[in-house]
C-alpha positions as a printed Julia matrix, in Angstrom:
94×3 Matrix{Float64}:
  0.21   13.95  -30.01
  3.69   14.18  -28.53
  4.67   12.2   -25.43
  5.46   14.33  -22.37
  9.08   15.28  -21.8
 10.1    13.33  -18.74
 13.44   13.69  -16.99
 15.76   10.71  -17.37
 15.97    8.25  -14.49
 19.11    8.16  -12.4
 21.05    4.94  -11.88
 19.65    4.52   -8.37
 16.08    4.96   -9.62
 16.65    2.38  -12.33
 18.04   -0.15   -9.83
 15.08    0.21   -7.45
 12.58    0.04  -10.32
 14.3    -3.11  -11.63
 14.21   -4.66   -8.15
 10.49   -3.92   -7.86
  9.79   -5.35  -11.31
 11.77   -8.49  -10.52
  9.9    -9.0    -7.26
  6.58   -8.49   -9.01
  7.44  -11.05  -11.68
  8.53  -13.49   -8.98
  5.21  -12.93   -7.2
  3.25  -13.53  -10.41
  5.25  -16.69  -11.03
  4.55  -17.94   -7.53
  0.86  -17.08   -8.0
  0.77  -19.24  -11.13
  2.45  -22.1    -9.27
  0.08  -21.74   -6.32
 -3.03  -21.7    -8.5
 -1.93  -24.72  -10.5
 -0.83  -26.81   -7.52
 -3.23  -25.5    -4.86
 -0.38  -24.86   -2.39
 -0.35  -21.56   -0.44
 -3.01  -20.07   -2.71
 -4.15  -17.45   -0.19
 -0.6   -16.25    0.46
  0.14  -15.94   -3.27
 -3.01  -13.95   -4.02
 -2.52  -11.71   -0.98
  1.13  -11.12   -1.8
  0.4   -10.03   -5.37
 -2.43   -7.78   -4.16
 -0.14   -6.26   -1.53
  2.48   -5.62   -4.22
  0.03   -3.92   -6.56
 -1.47   -1.62   -3.94
  1.85   -1.04   -2.18
  3.91   -0.16   -5.24
  1.19    1.99   -6.8
  0.55    3.84   -3.54
  4.24    4.34   -2.85
  4.99    5.66   -6.32
  2.03    8.07   -6.08
  3.17    9.44   -2.74
  6.76    9.61   -4.02
  5.57   11.54   -7.11
  7.27    9.1    -9.48
 10.61    8.89   -7.68
 11.7     5.25   -7.57
 14.53    6.16   -5.15
 12.1     7.6    -2.56
 12.42    5.99    0.91
  8.78    4.85    0.84
  9.27    2.99   -2.43
 12.5     1.48   -1.11
 10.62    0.32    1.98
  8.06   -1.43   -0.24
 10.83   -3.27   -2.07
 12.44   -4.32    1.22
  9.05   -5.45    2.57
  8.66   -7.83   -0.34
 12.22   -9.09    0.09
 11.23  -10.01    3.66
  8.16  -11.8     2.25
 10.46  -13.84   -0.03
 12.63  -14.68    2.97
  9.59  -15.91    4.88
  8.43  -17.91    1.88
 11.84  -19.56    1.55
 11.84  -20.33    5.28
  8.44  -22.0     5.02
  9.53  -24.06    2.02
 12.75  -25.15    3.77
 10.77  -26.05    6.89
  8.28  -28.08    4.8
 11.02  -30.25    3.32
 12.73  -31.05    6.62
């Protein structure tokens, strides 16, 4: 059984895929923190669920192209979520 011959990823596709993977790992890390400490548990679970469904749906619509505008929009959406999370944490410590 031979693996399918897939075209190589371009540099832009690799960067967006790496950004998505990094955001997903950050979300999983925050989920672990939230479950162990009990802080913002609902946000953490919802954020990871949104990432799973969003990234999978975007990559299906984009037909595997990580540089597709829909996939890029998903990455940017989760960057905004990180910004909001940082803002909440900063506000909590003031």
